[in-house]
Phi, psi and omega in degrees: 000146180242122180218133180057031177077007181245147179270121178235156180248144175297165181298320183287352178254019181301322179301337182283357176299326180300332181290335181274348180280142178283157177302327180295318179296318179296321180294319178296318179297318180294318178296323178296316179296320179295319180296318179297317180296317180295321180294319178296318179296320179294317178297323177297319178294317179298316180296324178297315180291325175297318179296316179295321178297317179297314181298318179297315179296319181295315178298320179296317179294320179296317178295318179298319179297318180295314181296314182292325177295318177295319178298315179295319180297320180297310181291327176298317178295319179295315180294323179291323180294322180273008176060032175273348184212145175231165187294342182264357183278163178293326179296321179294321177295323176296320177296319178296326177295323176295321177301314180297318181297313180296317181295319180295317179298319179295316182294315180295327177295322177297317177301318180296317178296319179298317180293325180291311185285325180269355181055047178255145183276318187296323176296326179291327176294316177300316179298315182298313179297316181296318182290329176292317179297314179297321180294317178296318178296320179296316179296325178295314179297316179298321178295317178298318180294320179293323177291318182281352182300327179271348182261326183303316180303324180293318179296315181295317180297316179297321181294315183284323177293335176290347178281344181285151352286147185287347177292338179256015183292144177284172180296323179295316179296319180297317178295320178298315180291325177300315178294319181296318182292322179288324184287317186256005177055061182216177180211132182079187184248301187247321183246025178074215183295343180295337179296337182274356176053041176093334180269075186275127180285164181290343178291348177273353181297135183284126178285159182295325181259026182293142178259339178274155183294151180232156177225165178285143179296139181292162183296326184272016181259162180287344181264000185288136173228129186288321184283310181245109180299133178265126182266134178232163180292139185268330188271145175288161186276330188299311179298321180293318181293320178296321177295321178294318179296319179297317177296322178295318179295315179297319178296320178295318178298316179298318179296315181296314180295323178297314178295323178296317179296318178296322177296321176295323176295320175301311181298324179296321178296318180293317181289346178267024174062059178291335185264005181286000000 
């Protein structure tokens, strides 16, 4: 039919439209359909790998939380048994904060897995909010530790040097130093066994399998024996203890930052449409 100077085809003659298309137009349409199909297949493959990456990261974080919680619980029990810590101290509150952090990370990871496998939106929202809160809290703690890393040694040093002279030490201070000397294979605080002014405790005795250097007890000490020299630890405890505290702080910062980075990777997988 011809109308308004244009050639039109009736509805029942629609299949003949292909006859009016040029070979170039048909080729472009076919290539477009192929590209769309290939893109959909590629996106499907990417989403599968994102989902697998998320599940792997989540399982790793959950296992890490369980292991670290058990490790913290074990040392908390040992310290409580040896009366090095009580429930009202600041150290105990810090340990409880670690419990809350591990439990929250584990719980939010479960929400994330549930949302991924069940393809639910609300668990993923809970996971996203939770992981953001945990990440911000982790960064805050890590920042405080990094700032305090240069301050803690001064506080510890002032506290222990305030115990001198050890001849006037209280029973509590003596018990604390006995444990410190046995644990770190050292004697005294700042000047080694000389800090004890001759009244050297048995916790300074050098063990058979000791790794730190030992020296013979001086003549004017209570441990001196003329026939068989008694060996005691030569190094003072304060430098060794400060080095141990510094390593503990660095390890804690590294652990917190590592878990935070893994949490951000989890969030990236979710935000990249893992459930599509």
